N, C-alpha and C positions, 0 to 999 in steps of 0.2 A: 174641259179638256178631255178628248176621247181617250179611252184606255189603250195601253200599249202592252206588248208582250215583254215583260221584264224578266230578268234572270230568275227571280223567285217564282213567277208564274210558269216559266218554262220548266222549272224544277217540279212544280205541282203537276203539270201535264205528264211529265215522265213518271212521277210517283203513281198517278192515276192509271197509267198504262201498265206498270209493273204489278200493281195490286189487282188489276182486272185479269191478269194472266193466272193469278193464284186463287181467286175467289169469284163467286158468281155475281156479286154485287159490291159496289164501292160507295160508301157513304161519306159525308162530311167528317164524321168522327174518325173513320178509317184514315182519311187523309191527314187530319190533325195529328193523329198518333204517329203516323209515318214521318211527318215533317217536323214534329215537335213544335207545332203551332197551336194557337187557340182556335176553337171552332169559329169564332167571330172573324179572325184573320182569314181562315180558309174560305169562309162564305164570301168575304169581300173580294178575294182573288177570283173565286168561281164566278161571281157576278160579272167581273170584268172580262173573264174568258168567255162567258156566254155572249156578252155583247160583241166580242171579236169573232164569235161563231166557232170557237175551238172546243167547247164542251157542250153537252146536251143532257137532257134527262134520259137515263138509261131505261130500257124495258125491264120489267121485273118489279121488285119491291119499290114502293113509293119512297122517294128521296135519294135513290141511287143516281149516280152521275156517270157519264161515259164520255169518251173522246168522239168528236165528229171526224169526218174524213179530213177536214182542214187541220184538226188537232193532231191527227196521226202524221200528216205531212210536216207539220211544224217540228215534230221531234224525230223526223226521219223514220217513221214506222211505215213499212211497205215500200213499194217501188214507185217513185214519182213518174207521172206521165206528162211529158213536155209537149202537149199539143200534138200536132200532126207534122209529117214530113212528106214532101212531094216525091213520088216515084216517077212522075211524068215531068211536066214543066217545073222548073225550080220555084220553090216557095220560101217563105220566111220561116226560119227555124226559131221556135219559141224559146225564150230565155228563162221563163218562170213556169213551174209546174201548175197545170190547171186542175189536176186531180191526182190521186194515187191509187194503186192497187195493192191490197194488203198481202195477198197470196197469188202466186202465178196461176193456181187452179181457178181463181176468180176470173182471170182473163181468158183462160182456155175453155171455160164452161164445164169444168169437171163436175161429175156427180158420182155417187156411190156405185161401184161396180166397174167404173172405168179403170184402165191400167196402162202402164208404160211398157214399151218394148225398146230395147237397144238395137240400133240398126247395124247390120253387117252388109258389106258390099256397096256398090256404087250405082245400082240400077235406077235409083230415084234422085240422082244428084241434079237433074234438070229443074227440079222444084226446090232445090236447096237442101235436100236431105243427104247428109254425108255419113260415112261410117263412124260409129261412136255417138251419133245423135240419138235422141229419144223421141219416139212418137207416142202421142196419147191416143188410146184406142177405146171406143165404146162398143161393147159386145152387141152384135146383131147378126142376123142371118140374111138380111136384105139391105141392099145399097142402091142408090140411084146411079144410072149410067154416068160414067165419068168420074165417080168418086174414087178416092184412094182407099183401099181396103186390105185387111189381112185375110188371105185366102189359103186354104189348105190345098196343096197340090195333089191332084188325083194320083193314086198309086204310090205316093211317097209319104213318109211320116215327117213331113216338113211343111211349113207355111211360108208364104212370101208376101211382101208388101208391093202391091201393084195397082194401077188404075184399071177399073173394071168396066167392061162393056158387054151387054147381052145382045147378040146378033142372031135372031131366030132361035135355033136350038143349040147354039154354041155360045160359050163365054170366052171373050178375048181379054187377056191380061197384058196391058201395055206398060212398058218401062218408060222412065223419063231420061233415057240415055240411049242414043242410037247404037251403041255397042252391044246392047242387049236386045235380041229379037223378041217379037211378041210371042205370047204363048196362047194356044187355042185348045180348048177342051170341050167335050159335050157338056151342056148346061147341067144335066142331071148328075154329073160326076163332080161338080164344083161345089165346095162348101165354104161360104163366106163366114168368117169368125168374128169380124168386127170392122168398123169403119174408122178411119183416121180423123181425129178432131183437130190435132195441131202437132207442132214439132218443137222440140227444145234442142237448140244447137249448142255444141260445145264452144267455149270462148277461143276461137282461133280465126285467122284471116280466111275469108271465103273468096277465092279467086275462081272465076269461071274458066272452063277450058277454052272458050272462045277468046277471051282476053289473053290467056296464056299463049295460045297459038299466034295471035296477032303480034306478040312481042318476040316470037321466035323461040319460046321456051319448050 
């Protein structure tokens, strides 16, 4: 009979996760002590969990164990990813997670030196960036045409988030809102401080102005 995820094994997974947050390696003895079980019992359950693909040998000292991605998903560690959703023709919405992401920075491609900025104003709402949202920025002085970047405005002690284009000896900063005109500066006066990697929106309804106008709002 194939092994199953029993309440005791789920408890063992949870204990393994909690111990891994406090120490660099988790052994069978650590789990036995935490769960008040014999080493033999813990090894029996770990064998079943390995068969289920929920635990793995951890990197580090020989004999350490760790959770697999499937193990984290089983105890709700991280954010589950439920497949894909169509933004074009309708598609099937997945009912079971096929993987999980432990930290949002894993999804955004965050690395040391990147930083967040809180957005003020509505000039970039056309790409879903609203006041109060956060954008993840990677420091750089160079961006590709059309990228969204943090740019220091010439003559002002202020920066702005805009889509950047180099046209000859000029730099054009485009908003994603027709209410905000483009900004044009000599290329030599423009200082790019970073490019946007991603956006984290606040949990609120996101209604486009187009839909609002069509309803007469």
